[in-house]
C-alpha positions as CSV (number, residue, x, y, z in Angstrom):
1,M,-35.3,0.2,11.5
2,A,-33.4,-0.6,8.3
3,E,-29.7,-0.9,8.0
4,P,-27.9,2.3,6.9
5,S,-26.6,0.6,3.8
6,T,-30.1,-0.4,2.8
7,I,-31.4,3.2,3.3
8,A,-28.4,4.6,1.5
9,R,-28.4,2.4,-1.5
10,P,-31.1,4.1,-3.6
11,Y,-29.9,7.5,-3.0
12,A,-26.1,6.5,-4.0
13,E,-27.5,4.9,-7.1
14,A,-29.5,7.9,-8.1
15,A,-26.5,10.3,-7.4
16,F,-24.4,7.9,-9.5
17,K,-26.7,7.7,-12.4
18,L,-27.1,11.4,-12.6
19,A,-23.3,12.0,-12.3
20,D,-22.5,9.4,-14.7
21,A,-25.0,10.8,-17.3
22,Q,-23.4,14.3,-17.0
23,G,-19.8,12.8,-16.9
24,K,-19.4,14.4,-13.5
25,L,-18.4,11.3,-11.4
26,A,-15.2,13.2,-9.8
27,D,-17.3,16.3,-9.0
28,W,-20.1,14.3,-7.4
29,S,-17.5,12.3,-5.6
30,A,-16.0,15.3,-4.2
31,A,-19.3,16.8,-3.2
32,L,-20.4,13.7,-1.5
33,G,-17.1,13.7,0.4
34,N,-17.7,17.3,1.5
35,L,-21.3,16.6,2.5
36,A,-20.2,13.4,4.5
37,A,-17.6,15.5,6.3
38,V,-20.3,18.1,7.2
39,A,-22.7,15.5,8.3
40,A,-20.1,13.9,10.6
41,D,-19.6,17.2,12.6
42,A,-21.3,17.0,16.2
43,R,-22.9,20.4,15.9
44,V,-24.5,19.4,12.4
45,R,-25.7,16.2,13.7
46,A,-27.4,17.9,16.6
47,A,-29.0,20.3,14.1
48,V,-30.0,17.4,11.9
49,S,-31.8,15.5,14.9
50,D,-33.4,18.7,16.2
51,P,-37.2,18.3,15.8
52,N,-37.7,22.1,15.9
53,L,-35.7,22.7,12.6
54,S,-37.5,22.2,9.4
55,A,-36.1,20.0,6.7
56,A,-35.6,23.2,4.5
57,K,-33.5,24.7,7.4
58,V,-31.4,21.7,7.8
59,A,-30.6,21.5,4.1
60,G,-29.9,25.2,4.1
61,L,-27.5,24.6,6.8
62,F,-25.5,22.0,4.7
63,I,-25.7,24.4,1.6
64,A,-24.6,27.4,3.5
65,I,-21.5,25.5,5.1
66,L,-20.5,24.2,1.6
67,Q,-21.4,27.6,-0.1
68,G,-19.9,27.7,-3.6
69,K,-18.8,24.1,-3.5
70,L,-22.0,22.5,-4.6
71,S,-23.8,22.6,-8.0
72,G,-27.5,23.1,-8.4
73,E,-28.0,19.4,-8.7
74,E,-26.0,18.6,-5.6
75,E,-28.0,21.3,-3.7
76,N,-31.2,19.6,-4.8
77,F,-29.7,16.2,-3.7
78,V,-29.3,17.8,-0.1
79,R,-32.8,19.0,-0.2
80,V,-34.1,15.6,-1.0
81,L,-32.1,13.9,1.7
82,A,-33.2,16.4,4.2
83,E,-36.9,16.0,3.2
84,N,-36.7,12.4,3.6
85,G,-34.7,12.4,6.8
86,R,-31.7,10.8,5.3
87,L,-28.9,13.2,5.9
88,E,-27.6,11.0,8.8
89,V,-26.6,8.3,6.1
90,L,-24.5,10.6,3.9
91,E,-21.4,8.9,4.9
92,E,-22.8,5.5,3.7
93,I,-24.2,7.2,0.5
94,R,-20.7,8.5,-0.2
95,D,-19.2,5.1,0.4
96,Q,-21.6,3.3,-2.0
97,F,-21.2,6.1,-4.7
98,E,-17.5,5.3,-4.5
99,V,-18.0,1.6,-5.1
100,L,-20.1,2.3,-8.2
101,K,-17.6,4.9,-9.5
102,N,-14.8,2.5,-8.9
103,E,-16.6,-0.2,-10.7
104,R,-17.2,2.2,-13.6
105,E,-13.7,3.2,-13.7
106,G,-12.2,-0.1,-13.3
107,V,-10.6,0.7,-10.0
108,V,-10.3,-1.6,-7.0
109,E,-9.6,-0.4,-3.4
110,A,-7.1,-2.2,-1.4
111,E,-6.3,-1.7,2.3
112,V,-2.6,-2.6,3.0
113,L,-1.5,-3.2,6.7
114,S,2.1,-3.5,7.0
115,A,4.1,-4.2,10.1
116,F,6.7,-1.5,9.2
117,E,6.6,1.8,7.2
118,M,6.8,1.1,3.6
119,D,8.9,3.5,1.4
120,P,7.3,4.6,-1.9
121,A,9.2,2.3,-4.0
122,Q,7.9,-0.7,-2.1
123,T,4.4,0.7,-2.2
124,A,4.6,1.3,-6.1
125,D,6.1,-2.2,-6.5
126,L,3.2,-3.7,-4.4
127,I,0.5,-1.7,-6.2
128,A,2.0,-2.9,-9.5
129,R,1.9,-6.5,-8.5
130,L,-1.7,-6.1,-7.2
131,E,-2.8,-4.6,-10.5
132,K,-1.2,-7.4,-12.5
133,K,-2.9,-10.0,-10.2
134,T,-6.4,-8.2,-10.4
135,G,-6.2,-6.9,-13.9
136,R,-7.6,-3.6,-12.6
137,K,-6.2,-0.3,-11.4
138,V,-5.4,-0.5,-7.6
139,R,-6.0,2.4,-5.3
140,A,-4.2,1.5,-2.1
141,K,-4.6,2.9,1.4
142,V,-1.5,1.9,3.4
143,S,-1.2,1.9,7.1
144,V,1.2,0.5,9.6
145,D,0.1,-2.0,12.3
146,K,2.9,-3.1,14.5
147,S,0.9,-5.9,16.0
148,L,1.4,-7.8,12.7
149,I,5.2,-8.5,13.8
150,G,6.2,-8.7,10.2
151,G,5.1,-8.9,6.7
152,V,1.9,-7.4,4.9
153,K,-1.8,-8.0,5.1
154,I,-3.7,-7.0,1.9
155,V,-7.7,-6.6,2.0
156,I,-9.3,-6.1,-1.4
157,G,-13.1,-6.4,-1.2
158,D,-13.9,-9.7,0.4
159,K,-10.4,-11.3,-0.4
160,V,-7.5,-11.3,2.1
161,I,-3.9,-12.0,1.3
162,D,-2.4,-12.5,4.7
163,G,1.5,-12.7,4.4
164,T,2.1,-11.6,7.9
165,A,4.3,-13.2,10.6
166,R,1.4,-13.3,13.0
167,A,-0.7,-15.2,10.4
168,Q,2.1,-17.6,9.8
169,L,2.7,-18.2,13.5
170,G,-0.9,-18.9,13.9
171,A,-1.0,-21.5,11.2
172,L,2.1,-23.2,12.8
173,E,0.3,-23.2,16.1
174,T,-2.9,-24.9,14.5
175,A,-0.7,-27.4,12.8
176,L,1.2,-28.3,16.0
177,K,-1.9,-28.7,18.0
178,A,-3.4,-31.2,15.4
């Protein structure tokens, strides 16, 4: 079976093209987030994998759960996914859509791991520095990882900036062994 990212790519691109053409990137982003949340529910996953339920009924389940939160195009998108047996990759579709949306808007996602809780001023300063360094708007997700001992580790795409005490100790250990 193909990788979920490979399966999801054409659907994410199609949703992005439609949303971008309509100027509704934020609306589609919210809808795909809601759909991915519904798809993650264990009861819904069971219904999606139930061979006794038709694609139309499974699509109807998603649409009913999100009643009033989906546009006509978004409901049709759910129906297409159901007909093609692709509802199980909704989370990956949402993730790939977000990447395309961020590229269009000039935004880069950053994962910031800190050894200690950062106050809002520290977070704002770090984001401002990252924006200056990348030349793009940065949307940061900050979390605490006490195993880092001290410092901050930043992941932006495939780039890692590791200013943690753990990394420095590891480098020192490697240098001493050489």
